[in-house]
C-alpha positions as CSV (number, residue, x, y, z in Angstrom):
1,X,40.4,-29.4,17.3
2,X,37.8,-29.9,19.7
3,X,34.3,-31.0,17.8
4,X,31.5,-29.1,18.3
5,X,28.0,-29.7,17.1
6,X,25.8,-27.0,14.9
7,X,23.6,-25.0,16.5
8,X,20.4,-25.9,15.5
9,X,18.3,-22.7,13.5
10,X,14.5,-23.0,14.3
11,X,11.9,-21.6,12.5
12,X,10.7,-18.2,12.6
13,X,7.1,-19.1,13.7
14,X,6.0,-15.8,14.6
15,X,6.7,-14.4,11.0
16,X,4.4,-14.3,8.6
17,X,3.3,-16.5,6.7
18,X,3.4,-19.0,9.7
19,X,1.8,-16.6,12.1
20,X,-1.3,-16.7,10.3
21,X,-1.4,-20.5,9.0
22,X,-4.4,-22.3,10.1
23,X,-4.4,-24.9,12.4
24,X,-3.6,-28.7,11.5
25,X,-6.6,-30.9,10.8
26,X,-6.7,-34.1,12.1
27,X,-9.2,-37.0,10.9
28,X,-9.6,-39.9,12.8
29,X,-8.2,-43.4,11.3
30,X,-11.1,-44.9,9.4
31,X,-9.6,-48.7,10.7
32,X,-6.7,-50.4,12.2
33,X,-3.6,-50.0,10.0
34,X,-4.9,-47.1,7.7
35,X,-5.3,-43.5,7.2
36,X,-7.8,-41.0,5.9
37,X,-7.5,-39.7,2.8
38,X,-5.0,-37.0,2.3
39,X,-2.9,-38.1,5.5
40,X,0.5,-36.1,5.9
41,X,3.5,-38.4,5.2
42,X,6.1,-37.4,7.5
43,X,9.9,-36.8,6.5
44,X,13.3,-36.9,8.3
45,X,13.3,-33.4,8.8
46,X,11.8,-31.6,11.8
47,X,8.1,-31.1,11.3
48,X,6.0,-28.0,13.0
49,X,1.8,-28.7,13.7
50,X,-0.2,-25.8,14.7
51,X,-2.6,-26.8,17.5
52,X,-4.9,-24.4,18.6
53,X,-2.8,-21.6,17.9
54,X,0.7,-23.3,19.1
55,X,3.5,-25.3,17.1
56,X,3.9,-28.3,18.3
57,X,7.3,-30.2,17.2
58,X,7.0,-33.9,16.5
59,X,10.1,-34.6,18.6
60,X,10.6,-38.5,17.9
61,X,10.2,-38.8,13.9
62,X,10.5,-41.4,11.1
63,X,10.0,-40.8,7.2
64,X,6.9,-42.4,5.5
65,X,5.1,-42.8,8.9
66,X,1.7,-40.3,9.9
67,X,1.8,-37.9,12.5
68,X,-0.9,-38.4,15.3
69,X,-2.4,-35.9,18.0
70,X,-2.4,-37.5,21.4
71,X,-2.2,-36.7,25.1
72,X,-1.2,-33.3,23.7
73,X,1.7,-33.9,21.8
74,X,2.4,-35.0,18.1
75,X,3.6,-39.0,17.9
76,X,5.4,-40.5,14.6
77,X,3.5,-43.8,14.0
78,X,3.9,-46.0,11.4
79,X,0.9,-47.3,9.6
80,X,0.5,-50.9,11.4
81,X,0.4,-49.0,14.6
82,X,-2.5,-47.2,13.6
83,X,-5.8,-47.8,15.2
84,X,-9.2,-46.9,14.4
85,X,-9.8,-43.5,15.9
86,X,-6.5,-42.3,16.1
87,X,-6.2,-38.2,15.3
88,X,-3.7,-38.5,12.0
89,X,-3.2,-34.9,10.5
90,X,-3.9,-34.8,6.9
91,X,-2.7,-31.9,4.2
92,X,-0.2,-32.2,1.7
93,X,1.8,-28.9,1.6
94,X,4.9,-28.6,4.3
95,X,5.0,-24.9,3.7
96,X,2.3,-23.8,6.6
97,X,-0.7,-23.8,4.3
98,X,-2.4,-26.6,5.9
99,X,-0.9,-26.4,9.2
100,X,2.2,-28.4,8.8
101,X,5.7,-26.7,8.4
102,X,8.5,-29.1,7.6
103,X,11.7,-27.5,8.2
104,X,14.6,-28.3,6.0
105,X,17.2,-25.7,6.8
106,X,17.4,-26.7,10.7
107,X,21.2,-27.0,10.1
108,X,22.1,-24.9,7.0
109,X,25.4,-24.4,8.2
110,X,25.9,-27.9,7.4
111,X,25.3,-27.1,3.6
112,X,28.0,-26.4,1.3
113,X,28.4,-23.9,-1.3
114,X,28.6,-25.0,-4.7
115,X,28.6,-23.6,-8.0
116,X,26.5,-24.2,-11.0
117,X,29.3,-25.8,-13.0
118,X,32.2,-27.5,-11.1
119,X,33.9,-30.8,-11.4
120,X,33.9,-33.8,-9.1
121,X,30.7,-33.1,-6.9
122,X,29.9,-36.6,-6.5
123,X,31.1,-39.2,-4.0
124,X,33.0,-42.0,-5.7
125,X,35.9,-44.1,-5.7
126,X,38.0,-41.2,-7.0
127,X,36.8,-38.9,-3.9
128,X,39.6,-38.0,-1.8
129,X,37.8,-38.6,1.7
130,X,41.0,-37.7,4.3
131,X,38.8,-35.0,5.6
132,X,36.0,-37.3,6.2
133,X,38.0,-39.5,8.2
134,X,39.6,-36.6,10.1
135,X,35.9,-35.5,10.9
136,X,34.9,-38.8,11.9
137,X,37.4,-39.5,14.4
138,X,36.6,-36.2,16.5
139,X,32.9,-36.7,16.3
140,X,33.1,-40.4,17.7
141,X,35.6,-39.3,20.0
142,X,32.5,-36.9,21.2
143,X,29.8,-39.6,20.4
144,X,31.4,-41.8,22.7
145,X,30.6,-38.9,25.9
146,X,28.0,-37.4,24.6
147,X,25.9,-39.7,21.9
148,X,25.2,-42.9,21.4
149,X,26.9,-44.6,18.3
150,X,24.6,-47.5,16.5
151,X,26.5,-49.8,13.9
152,X,25.0,-51.4,11.2
153,X,27.2,-54.2,9.8
154,X,27.6,-57.0,7.0
155,X,29.1,-60.3,7.2
156,X,32.1,-58.7,5.0
157,X,33.2,-57.1,8.3
158,X,33.7,-60.5,9.8
159,X,35.8,-62.2,7.2
160,X,39.1,-60.7,8.1
161,X,40.8,-61.0,11.5
162,X,42.4,-57.6,11.5
163,X,38.8,-56.0,11.1
164,X,37.4,-58.0,13.5
165,X,40.2,-57.4,16.1
166,X,39.5,-53.4,15.0
167,X,35.9,-53.5,15.9
168,X,36.4,-55.3,19.0
169,X,38.8,-52.5,20.3
170,X,36.4,-49.6,19.4
171,X,33.7,-52.0,21.4
172,X,36.1,-52.1,24.6
173,X,36.8,-48.5,24.1
174,X,33.1,-47.3,24.3
175,X,32.7,-46.5,20.4
176,X,29.9,-49.0,19.8
177,X,26.2,-48.1,21.5
178,X,24.7,-50.8,19.7
179,X,24.9,-52.9,17.0
180,X,22.3,-54.2,14.4
181,X,23.0,-57.1,11.7
182,X,21.5,-60.3,9.9
183,X,22.6,-63.5,10.9
184,X,25.3,-63.5,8.6
185,X,27.1,-61.1,9.9
186,X,27.1,-62.7,13.5
187,X,27.3,-66.5,12.1
188,X,30.5,-66.0,10.1
189,X,32.2,-64.3,13.0
190,X,31.8,-66.8,15.7
191,X,32.5,-69.4,12.9
192,X,36.2,-67.0,13.1
193,X,36.1,-67.6,16.7
194,X,35.0,-71.3,16.3
195,X,36.8,-72.7,13.6
196,X,39.1,-69.7,12.5
197,X,37.6,-69.7,8.9
198,X,34.7,-67.3,7.5
199,X,32.5,-69.0,4.8
200,X,35.4,-71.6,5.1
201,X,38.2,-69.3,4.2
202,X,41.1,-68.9,6.7
203,X,40.2,-65.1,8.3
204,X,43.8,-63.9,7.8
205,X,45.3,-66.2,5.1
206,X,41.9,-66.3,2.8
207,X,43.3,-69.9,1.8
208,X,40.0,-72.4,2.2
209,X,40.1,-75.3,4.5
210,X,39.1,-78.8,3.8
211,X,35.3,-79.1,4.1
212,X,35.5,-75.4,5.0
213,X,32.1,-75.0,3.6
214,X,30.2,-76.9,6.1
215,X,32.0,-74.5,9.1
216,X,29.3,-71.8,9.4
217,X,26.6,-74.6,9.5
218,X,28.5,-76.4,11.9
219,X,28.9,-73.3,14.0
220,X,25.2,-72.5,13.8
221,X,24.3,-76.1,14.5
222,X,26.3,-75.9,17.9
223,X,25.1,-72.3,18.8
224,X,21.5,-74.0,18.7
225,X,22.6,-76.8,20.9
226,X,23.5,-74.4,23.8
227,X,20.4,-72.9,23.1
228,X,21.8,-68.7,22.9
229,X,24.6,-67.3,21.8
230,X,25.7,-66.5,25.6
231,X,26.1,-70.1,26.2
232,X,27.8,-70.9,23.1
233,X,30.4,-68.3,23.9
234,X,31.1,-69.2,27.2
235,X,30.4,-73.2,26.5
236,X,33.2,-73.2,23.8
237,X,35.5,-70.7,25.3
238,X,35.1,-68.2,22.2
239,X,37.4,-64.9,23.2
240,X,37.4,-62.7,20.0
241,X,34.9,-61.0,17.6
242,X,32.1,-59.2,16.8
243,X,29.6,-61.1,18.7
244,X,32.0,-61.6,21.6
245,X,32.9,-58.0,22.3
246,X,29.3,-57.2,22.4
247,X,28.6,-60.1,24.2
248,X,31.4,-59.2,27.1
249,X,30.7,-55.7,26.9
250,X,26.7,-55.8,27.5
251,X,26.6,-54.1,23.8
252,X,22.8,-54.7,22.8
253,X,22.7,-56.8,19.6
254,X,19.9,-56.7,17.2
255,X,20.0,-59.4,14.5
256,X,17.2,-59.4,11.9
257,X,16.7,-62.8,9.9
258,X,15.8,-62.9,6.1
259,X,14.4,-65.7,3.8
260,X,17.8,-66.7,2.9
261,X,19.2,-67.9,6.3
262,X,20.6,-70.5,7.3
263,X,20.0,-71.8,10.7
264,X,19.5,-69.2,12.0
265,X,21.7,-68.3,15.4
266,X,19.5,-68.5,18.4
267,X,18.3,-64.8,19.1
268,X,17.4,-64.1,15.0
269,X,14.3,-62.0,15.0
270,X,11.8,-64.4,12.8
271,X,9.5,-61.8,13.0
272,X,10.3,-59.0,10.8
273,X,8.6,-56.2,12.4
274,X,9.7,-57.6,15.5
275,X,13.5,-56.7,14.3
276,X,12.3,-53.6,13.0
277,X,10.9,-52.7,16.4
278,X,14.5,-53.7,18.3
279,X,16.2,-52.0,15.6
280,X,14.5,-48.6,16.0
281,X,14.6,-48.8,19.7
282,X,18.1,-48.4,19.0
283,X,17.6,-46.3,16.3
284,X,15.5,-43.9,18.0
285,X,18.6,-43.3,20.5
286,X,20.8,-43.0,17.7
287,X,23.4,-39.9,17.5
288,X,25.6,-41.3,15.0
289,X,25.1,-44.4,12.6
290,X,27.7,-46.1,10.6
291,X,26.3,-48.9,8.1
292,X,29.2,-50.9,6.8
293,X,28.6,-53.5,3.7
294,X,25.4,-54.5,3.6
295,X,22.6,-52.4,1.5
296,X,19.6,-53.6,2.4
297,X,20.0,-53.3,6.7
298,X,21.7,-49.9,5.4
299,X,18.6,-48.7,3.8
300,X,16.3,-50.3,6.6
301,X,18.0,-48.1,9.2
302,X,18.1,-45.4,7.0
303,X,14.6,-45.3,6.2
304,X,13.8,-45.7,10.5
305,X,16.4,-42.9,11.3
306,X,15.9,-38.9,11.0
307,X,18.3,-36.3,10.7
308,X,17.9,-34.7,13.9
309,X,17.5,-35.8,17.6
310,X,15.2,-34.4,20.2
311,X,17.5,-34.3,23.3
312,X,16.3,-34.2,27.7
313,X,15.8,-30.4,27.9
314,X,14.4,-29.7,24.0
315,X,18.2,-29.1,22.2
316,X,17.8,-30.3,18.5
317,X,21.1,-32.1,17.1
318,X,21.9,-33.4,14.2
319,X,22.1,-37.2,13.9
320,X,25.0,-38.0,11.3
321,X,24.8,-40.8,9.2
322,X,27.6,-42.8,7.3
323,X,27.5,-45.4,4.4
324,X,30.4,-47.2,3.9
325,X,31.3,-49.9,1.0
326,X,33.5,-50.5,-1.9
327,X,30.5,-50.3,-4.0
328,X,29.7,-46.9,-5.3
329,X,25.9,-47.8,-6.1
330,X,25.6,-49.6,-2.8
331,X,27.6,-46.5,-0.3
332,X,25.4,-44.2,-2.2
333,X,22.0,-46.1,-1.8
334,X,20.7,-43.6,1.0
335,X,21.8,-40.0,-1.2
336,X,18.2,-40.2,-2.0
337,X,16.9,-39.7,1.5
338,X,17.8,-36.2,1.5
339,X,19.6,-36.2,5.1
340,X,21.3,-33.3,6.2
341,X,24.4,-35.4,7.4
342,X,24.5,-38.6,5.1
343,X,27.8,-39.2,3.8
344,X,29.5,-41.9,1.8
345,X,32.5,-43.4,1.7
346,X,33.7,-46.1,-1.1
347,X,36.5,-48.0,0.5
348,X,36.7,-51.7,1.3
349,X,35.2,-52.2,4.9
350,X,37.6,-54.2,6.6
351,X,40.2,-51.5,5.7
352,X,38.4,-48.7,7.3
353,X,37.6,-50.7,10.7
354,X,41.3,-50.8,10.6
355,X,42.0,-47.0,10.4
356,X,39.4,-46.5,12.9
357,X,40.6,-48.6,15.3
358,X,44.2,-47.3,14.7
359,X,43.2,-43.4,14.9
360,X,40.8,-44.2,17.8
361,X,43.6,-46.0,19.9
């Protein structure tokens, strides 16, 4: 069955009471990095602001930011990017009374009709995910040609030889537009190629190597000697794995550090806000996001990703967001985002990657 994107249903801005709504108010930011009292905090949904009698859509959004009117458009900006005098939207209502309308039903055809009482409405280890896999296969085939698929991955994805090979194959076939991860994913993946281990365990048999606990820091040390991941890969003849696939196919690889990092590897962002900017640059293009076994990176990516994307020409489409983890808590952590399309799949991420690789072969 051919995949088709759901149509966006815009609000009827000419109907009452929106037709009679006042213009939105914009007050100057009182200082750098500070919004005026009563500022409007943006959501993941399409938001319209009435300016001089016309409703303007904030085309590039993210949650927990502010709306700034500049150059005739609505820009969504983090607080740390505010400058004194910026014209910031104020108003806490979202139904048009303050000239601000948040449209939560733009893809209403996606919403499920549920009875007031029914069993198994959550997503848990008891959920049957067959339909989710089938939909995802069709979605990724569509996105390979028409979208931008961003992967968010934790180190567990690199602990198994088959999952590393599966991701590499997906990258080679065009199913990876960008990869967002931390120092650990890249370190253990490169360790797998350099020493055939991940945290000292054989990536196939899972048996420990003698002195294997040295392997990941040996990998970091060697890579730092080369000065870059590209030079390390070439100099050591690395020919497999997640990082190798990204380098080989010129796939953007954004590695953001944490306070617990060893090393870190060359190329890892030490400045948290520089790393956030690099992540958002890819997520601002994302049409599908797949987050695997990394709670903190998943939350970060989720907070930066709106539920919609404005395409060239003005077409609005949904952004699909998948969280995959063997822990129900971790996989469902973003459920409170209220996303139009966020889905959780409870499974071993290595199995998930292998299943995806086989289905998309």
